[in-house]
DRENDO-1510 file (C-alpha; in Angstrom, 1 decimal, always signed):
<recs>
REC; n; res; u; v; w
REC; 1; UNK; +14.4; +22.4; -41.9 .
REC; 2; UNK; +12.4; +21.3; -38.9 .
REC; 3; UNK; +11.5; +17.6; -38.8 .
REC; 4; UNK; +8.0; +16.7; -39.7 .
REC; 5; UNK; +5.9; +15.8; -36.6 .
REC; 6; UNK; +4.8; +12.2; -36.2 .
REC; 7; UNK; +1.1; +11.8; -36.8 .
REC; 8; UNK; -1.3; +10.8; -34.0 .
REC; 9; UNK; -4.5; +11.4; -36.0 .
REC; 10; UNK; -5.2; +11.0; -39.7 .
REC; 11; UNK; -5.5; +14.1; -41.8 .
REC; 12; UNK; -3.5; +16.4; -44.0 .
REC; 13; UNK; -0.1; +17.7; -43.1 .
REC; 14; UNK; -0.6; +20.7; -40.8 .
REC; 15; UNK; +0.4; +24.2; -41.8 .
REC; 16; UNK; +3.5; +25.7; -40.1 .
REC; 17; UNK; +2.9; +25.7; -36.3 .
REC; 18; UNK; +1.3; +28.7; -34.6 .
REC; 19; UNK; +2.2; +29.1; -30.9 .
REC; 20; UNK; -0.7; +29.2; -28.5 .
REC; 21; UNK; +0.1; +30.6; -25.1 .
REC; 22; UNK; -3.2; +29.7; -23.5 .
REC; 23; UNK; -5.0; +26.4; -22.9 .
REC; 24; UNK; -5.7; +24.2; -25.8 .
REC; 25; UNK; -9.3; +24.4; -24.7 .
REC; 26; UNK; -9.9; +27.3; -22.4 .
REC; 27; UNK; -12.7; +27.8; -19.9 .
REC; 28; UNK; -13.6; +24.2; -19.4 .
REC; 29; UNK; -12.2; +22.7; -16.2 .
REC; 30; UNK; -14.0; +19.4; -17.0 .
REC; 31; UNK; -11.6; +18.6; -19.8 .
REC; 32; UNK; -8.4; +16.6; -19.0 .
REC; 33; UNK; -5.0; +18.4; -19.0 .
REC; 34; UNK; -3.0; +17.8; -22.2 .
REC; 35; UNK; -0.3; +16.0; -20.2 .
REC; 36; UNK; -2.8; +13.6; -18.7 .
REC; 37; UNK; -4.3; +12.9; -22.1 .
REC; 38; UNK; -0.8; +12.1; -23.5 .
REC; 39; UNK; -0.3; +9.7; -20.6 .
REC; 40; UNK; -3.7; +8.1; -21.1 .
REC; 41; UNK; -2.9; +7.5; -24.8 .
REC; 42; UNK; +0.3; +5.7; -23.7 .
REC; 43; UNK; +2.5; +8.3; -25.5 .
REC; 44; UNK; +4.5; +9.6; -22.5 .
REC; 45; UNK; +4.6; +9.8; -18.7 .
REC; 46; UNK; +3.0; +12.9; -17.1 .
REC; 47; UNK; +6.4; +14.3; -16.4 .
REC; 48; UNK; +7.7; +13.6; -19.9 .
REC; 49; UNK; +4.5; +15.1; -21.4 .
REC; 50; UNK; +5.1; +18.3; -19.4 .
REC; 51; UNK; +8.6; +18.5; -20.8 .
REC; 52; UNK; +7.4; +18.0; -24.4 .
REC; 53; UNK; +4.8; +20.7; -24.0 .
REC; 54; UNK; +7.3; +23.1; -22.5 .
REC; 55; UNK; +9.6; +22.4; -25.4 .
REC; 56; UNK; +6.9; +23.1; -28.0 .
REC; 57; UNK; +6.8; +19.6; -29.3 .
REC; 58; UNK; +3.0; +19.1; -29.0 .
REC; 59; UNK; +0.4; +20.4; -31.4 .
REC; 60; UNK; -3.4; +20.5; -30.8 .
REC; 61; UNK; -5.4; +21.0; -34.0 .
REC; 62; UNK; -2.3; +22.2; -35.8 .
REC; 63; UNK; -1.2; +24.7; -33.2 .
REC; 64; UNK; +1.8; +24.4; -30.8 .
REC; 65; UNK; +0.6; +24.4; -27.2 .
REC; 66; UNK; +3.5; +25.2; -24.8 .
REC; 67; UNK; +1.6; +26.1; -21.7 .
REC; 68; UNK; +1.6; +23.6; -18.8 .
REC; 69; UNK; -1.9; +22.9; -17.6 .
REC; 70; UNK; -3.5; +23.2; -21.1 .
REC; 71; UNK; -6.7; +21.2; -21.5 .
REC; 72; UNK; -7.8; +19.2; -24.5 .
REC; 73; UNK; -11.1; +17.8; -25.7 .
REC; 74; UNK; -11.5; +14.2; -26.8 .
REC; 75; UNK; -12.2; +15.1; -30.4 .
REC; 76; UNK; -9.1; +17.4; -30.8 .
REC; 77; UNK; -6.2; +16.2; -32.9 .
REC; 78; UNK; -2.9; +15.8; -31.1 .
REC; 79; UNK; +0.4; +15.6; -32.9 .
REC; 80; UNK; +3.8; +14.9; -31.5 .
REC; 81; UNK; +7.0; +16.3; -33.0 .
REC; 82; UNK; +9.6; +13.8; -34.2 .
REC; 83; UNK; +12.1; +15.3; -31.8 .
REC; 84; UNK; +10.1; +14.1; -28.8 .
REC; 85; UNK; +10.1; +10.5; -30.2 .
REC; 86; UNK; +13.9; +10.7; -30.7 .
REC; 87; UNK; +14.4; +11.8; -27.1 .
REC; 88; UNK; +12.1; +9.0; -26.0 .
REC; 89; UNK; +14.1; +6.4; -28.0 .
REC; 90; UNK; +17.2; +7.4; -26.0 .
REC; 91; UNK; +15.6; +6.4; -22.7 .
REC; 92; UNK; +16.9; +3.2; -21.2 .
REC; 93; UNK; +15.6; +0.5; -18.9 .
REC; 94; UNK; +18.0; -1.5; -16.8 .
REC; 95; UNK; +17.4; -5.0; -15.5 .
REC; 96; UNK; +19.4; -5.7; -12.3 .
REC; 97; UNK; +19.7; -8.9; -10.3 .
REC; 98; UNK; +19.4; -7.4; -6.9 .
REC; 99; UNK; +21.4; -9.2; -4.2 .
REC; 100; UNK; +20.2; -9.4; -0.6 .
REC; 101; UNK; +21.4; -6.5; +1.5 .
REC; 102; UNK; +20.5; -3.7; -0.9 .
REC; 103; UNK; +17.4; -1.5; -0.8 .
REC; 104; UNK; +15.5; -0.9; -4.0 .
REC; 105; UNK; +15.1; +2.9; -3.6 .
REC; 106; UNK; +16.9; +5.6; -1.6 .
REC; 107; UNK; +19.6; +4.6; +0.9 .
REC; 108; UNK; +18.2; +4.0; +4.3 .
REC; 109; UNK; +19.4; +2.8; +7.7 .
REC; 110; UNK; +23.0; +2.5; +6.4 .
REC; 111; UNK; +22.0; +0.2; +3.5 .
REC; 112; UNK; +23.1; +1.2; +0.0 .
REC; 113; UNK; +20.6; +1.5; -2.9 .
REC; 114; UNK; +20.7; -1.1; -5.6 .
REC; 115; UNK; +21.4; +1.5; -8.3 .
REC; 116; UNK; +25.0; +1.8; -7.0 .
REC; 117; UNK; +25.5; -1.6; -8.7 .
REC; 118; UNK; +24.9; -0.1; -12.1 .
REC; 119; UNK; +28.5; +0.4; -13.1 .
REC; 120; UNK; +30.5; -0.6; -16.2 .
REC; 121; UNK; +32.3; -3.2; -14.1 .
REC; 122; UNK; +29.0; -4.9; -13.2 .
REC; 123; UNK; +27.6; -4.8; -16.7 .
REC; 124; UNK; +26.8; -8.4; -17.7 .
REC; 125; UNK; +28.9; -9.8; -20.5 .
REC; 126; UNK; +25.9; -11.6; -21.8 .
REC; 127; UNK; +24.0; -8.4; -22.6 .
REC; 128; UNK; +23.0; -8.4; -26.2 .
REC; 129; UNK; +21.2; -5.0; -26.2 .
REC; 130; UNK; +24.0; -3.3; -28.1 .
REC; 131; UNK; +23.7; -0.2; -26.0 .
REC; 132; UNK; +26.9; +1.5; -24.9 .
REC; 133; UNK; +27.0; +2.5; -21.3 .
REC; 134; UNK; +26.8; +6.2; -20.5 .
REC; 135; UNK; +26.6; +8.0; -17.2 .
REC; 136; UNK; +23.6; +9.8; -18.7 .
REC; 137; UNK; +21.7; +6.5; -18.3 .
REC; 138; UNK; +21.9; +6.9; -14.6 .
REC; 139; UNK; +19.9; +10.1; -14.6 .
REC; 140; UNK; +16.2; +9.9; -13.7 .
REC; 141; UNK; +16.2; +6.1; -13.1 .
REC; 142; UNK; +13.1; +5.1; -11.2 .
REC; 143; UNK; +12.5; +1.7; -9.6 .
REC; 144; UNK; +9.4; +0.0; -11.1 .
REC; 145; UNK; +8.5; -2.6; -8.5 .
REC; 146; UNK; +10.4; -2.8; -5.3 .
REC; 147; UNK; +12.1; -5.8; -3.7 .
REC; 148; UNK; +12.7; -5.6; +0.1 .
REC; 149; UNK; +16.2; -5.7; +1.5 .
REC; 150; UNK; +16.0; -9.5; +2.3 .
REC; 151; UNK; +14.8; -10.4; -1.2 .
REC; 152; UNK; +16.7; -11.0; -4.4 .
REC; 153; UNK; +16.0; -11.2; -8.1 .
REC; 154; UNK; +14.8; -9.1; -11.0 .
REC; 155; UNK; +14.7; -5.4; -10.3 .
REC; 156; UNK; +13.7; -2.9; -13.0 .
REC; 157; UNK; +15.1; +0.6; -13.1 .
REC; 158; UNK; +13.9; +2.8; -15.9 .
REC; 159; UNK; +14.1; +6.3; -17.4 .
REC; 160; UNK; +10.9; +5.6; -19.3 .
REC; 161; UNK; +7.7; +6.7; -17.6 .
REC; 162; UNK; +5.6; +4.6; -19.8 .
REC; 163; UNK; +7.3; +1.5; -18.6 .
REC; 164; UNK; +7.1; +2.6; -14.9 .
REC; 165; UNK; +3.3; +3.2; -15.4 .
REC; 166; UNK; +2.9; -0.2; -17.1 .
REC; 167; UNK; +4.6; -2.0; -14.2 .
REC; 168; UNK; +3.4; -0.1; -11.1 .
REC; 169; UNK; +0.6; +2.1; -12.3 .
REC; 170; UNK; -2.8; +1.8; -10.6 .
REC; 171; UNK; -4.2; -0.1; -13.6 .
REC; 172; UNK; -1.2; -2.4; -14.0 .
REC; 173; UNK; -2.0; -6.1; -14.5 .
REC; 174; UNK; +1.6; -7.3; -15.3 .
REC; 175; UNK; +2.2; -10.7; -13.6 .
REC; 176; UNK; +5.3; -11.0; -11.4 .
REC; 177; UNK; +6.7; -14.5; -10.6 .
REC; 178; UNK; +8.7; -15.4; -7.4 .
REC; 179; UNK; +10.4; -18.5; -6.0 .
REC; 180; UNK; +9.8; -18.6; -2.3 .
REC; 181; UNK; +11.6; -20.9; +0.1 .
REC; 182; UNK; +9.5; -21.6; +3.2 .
REC; 183; UNK; +9.6; -23.6; +6.5 .
REC; 184; UNK; +7.4; -24.3; +9.5 .
REC; 185; UNK; +7.8; -21.6; +12.2 .
REC; 186; UNK; +8.3; -24.5; +14.6 .
REC; 187; UNK; +11.8; -25.9; +13.8 .
REC; 188; UNK; +10.9; -29.2; +15.5 .
REC; 189; UNK; +8.6; -30.3; +12.7 .
REC; 190; UNK; +10.2; -32.7; +10.2 .
REC; 191; UNK; +9.4; -34.3; +6.9 .
REC; 192; UNK; +8.8; -32.8; +3.4 .
REC; 193; UNK; +6.8; -29.6; +3.8 .
REC; 194; UNK; +4.9; -29.9; +0.5 .
REC; 195; UNK; +3.5; -33.3; +1.6 .
REC; 196; UNK; +2.5; -32.1; +5.1 .
REC; 197; UNK; +1.1; -28.7; +4.2 .
REC; 198; UNK; -2.7; -28.8; +4.2 .
REC; 199; UNK; -4.4; -28.4; +0.8 .
REC; 200; UNK; -6.9; -25.9; +2.2 .
REC; 201; UNK; -4.1; -23.5; +3.3 .
REC; 202; UNK; -2.5; -23.7; -0.2 .
REC; 203; UNK; -5.9; -22.8; -1.6 .
REC; 204; UNK; -6.0; -19.8; +0.7 .
REC; 205; UNK; -2.7; -18.6; -0.7 .
REC; 206; UNK; -4.3; -18.7; -4.1 .
REC; 207; UNK; -7.4; -16.8; -3.1 .
REC; 208; UNK; -9.2; -15.8; +0.0 .
REC; 209; UNK; -6.6; -13.9; +2.1 .
REC; 210; UNK; -6.8; -10.2; +3.0 .
REC; 211; UNK; -4.1; -7.8; +4.1 .
REC; 212; UNK; -5.0; -4.7; +6.2 .
REC; 213; UNK; -8.6; -5.5; +5.6 .
REC; 214; UNK; -8.4; -5.5; +1.8 .
REC; 215; UNK; -8.9; -8.7; -0.1 .
REC; 216; UNK; -6.0; -9.9; -2.3 .
REC; 217; UNK; -6.4; -10.6; -5.9 .
REC; 218; UNK; -6.3; -14.3; -7.0 .
REC; 219; UNK; -2.7; -15.6; -7.3 .
REC; 220; UNK; -1.1; -18.7; -8.8 .
REC; 221; UNK; +0.7; -20.7; -6.1 .
REC; 222; UNK; +2.2; -24.1; -6.5 .
REC; 223; UNK; +4.9; -26.3; -5.0 .
REC; 224; UNK; +8.2; -26.1; -6.9 .
REC; 225; UNK; +9.9; -28.7; -4.7 .
REC; 226; UNK; +9.5; -29.9; -1.1 .
REC; 227; UNK; +10.3; -26.5; +0.6 .
REC; 228; UNK; +9.8; -24.0; -2.2 .
REC; 229; UNK; +6.7; -22.4; -3.5 .
REC; 230; UNK; +6.2; -20.6; -6.9 .
REC; 231; UNK; +4.0; -17.4; -6.7 .
REC; 232; UNK; +2.6; -15.5; -9.6 .
REC; 233; UNK; +0.9; -12.2; -8.6 .
REC; 234; UNK; -0.7; -9.3; -10.4 .
REC; 235; UNK; -0.3; -6.9; -7.5 .
REC; 236; UNK; +2.5; -5.8; -5.2 .
REC; 237; UNK; +1.5; -4.9; -1.7 .
REC; 238; UNK; +4.3; -4.2; +0.8 .
REC; 239; UNK; +5.9; -7.5; +1.9 .
REC; 240; UNK; +2.9; -9.2; +0.4 .
REC; 241; UNK; +4.3; -12.7; +0.0 .
REC; 242; UNK; +5.9; -12.9; +3.4 .
REC; 243; UNK; +2.7; -11.7; +5.0 .
REC; 244; UNK; +0.6; -14.2; +3.0 .
REC; 245; UNK; +2.8; -17.0; +4.1 .
REC; 246; UNK; +2.6; -15.9; +7.8 .
REC; 247; UNK; -1.2; -15.9; +7.5 .
REC; 248; UNK; -1.2; -19.7; +6.7 .
REC; 249; UNK; +1.5; -20.7; +9.2 .
REC; 250; UNK; +4.6; -20.6; +7.0 .
REC; 251; UNK; +7.9; -18.7; +7.5 .
REC; 252; UNK; +9.7; -17.3; +4.4 .
REC; 253; UNK; +13.4; -18.0; +4.5 .
REC; 254; UNK; +14.2; -16.9; +0.9 .
REC; 255; UNK; +12.4; -14.9; -1.8 .
REC; 256; UNK; +13.6; -14.4; -5.4 .
REC; 257; UNK; +11.8; -12.6; -8.2 .
REC; 258; UNK; +12.4; -14.5; -11.5 .
REC; 259; UNK; +10.0; -12.9; -14.0 .
REC; 260; UNK; +8.1; -9.6; -14.6 .
REC; 261; UNK; +5.6; -10.1; -17.4 .
REC; 262; UNK; +7.4; -11.6; -20.4 .
REC; 263; UNK; +10.9; -10.6; -19.1 .
REC; 264; UNK; +12.8; -13.2; -17.2 .
REC; 265; UNK; +15.8; -13.0; -14.9 .
REC; 266; UNK; +17.4; -15.9; -16.7 .
REC; 267; UNK; +21.1; -16.3; -16.3 .
REC; 268; UNK; +21.8; -12.8; -15.2 .
REC; 269; UNK; +24.2; -13.2; -12.2 .
REC; 270; UNK; +23.5; -11.6; -8.8 .
REC; 271; UNK; +24.9; -8.1; -8.6 .
REC; 272; UNK; +25.1; -7.6; -12.4 .
REC; 273; UNK; +22.8; -5.8; -14.8 .
REC; 274; UNK; +21.8; -5.6; -18.4 .
REC; 275; UNK; +19.8; -3.3; -20.7 .
REC; 276; UNK; +16.2; -4.1; -21.8 .
REC; 277; UNK; +16.5; -4.9; -25.4 .
REC; 278; UNK; +14.5; -3.1; -28.1 .
REC; 279; UNK; +12.8; -6.4; -29.0 .
REC; 280; UNK; +11.8; -7.1; -25.4 .
REC; 281; UNK; +8.6; -6.0; -23.7 .
REC; 282; UNK; +6.9; -6.7; -20.3 .
REC; 283; UNK; +3.4; -7.0; -21.8 .
</recs>
């Protein structure tokens, strides 16, 4: 017996599926593609939605739609087969404490990608996710929020397109927190930096700077100690913090990401990793 599909809209249990080879709504190019609609509803990533459609796991108004590019109207009822949700439940998200000297994405300039650290030997003994490591967990891992080669801290690698979209999508508002060690570019200047640094420049770090002609969103910036700042940002432009500090006359000597949304780096040692637990979420 085929599993009953999970319900997205209220209504009676649909009759046995009829396959539809054409678009869910034909002849209307103004309607969104079905895969896009599933992504907008937060049910799947676009790639994942395409896989579900091709597998025949998506119904529109009671009919299976298995044609990529199918379009759907806002009033049409979408249902997802339980098999899709079981497949989705098997996707993993890995939290890695990236050390300095590793690149976040593909290998470049002789530097190794951080994903090579995701091995059974580097699996943190303090991981309480109760997920047994499998080589299948390495397939399709995407970096959701890069750290440059000279930075360390919390790096997210995920198979789940919903999480990737949540963290780095165009509409993402997830806050990311960093500890940033700074100094004067002029090594001859002495004294506690936090006492000598002008208040108006600190305010500029919080709001008022632009990068490449585009104003930055407001940030939370405060002194953690005499030579370390704490940044909390809701955007992630390339080398943003380093360039922000340069703009106000500071040189970054160390940068560590310690939190993404509600998930913290915590006691995870450098070079080790753990699974995101089922009871954890970034938002």
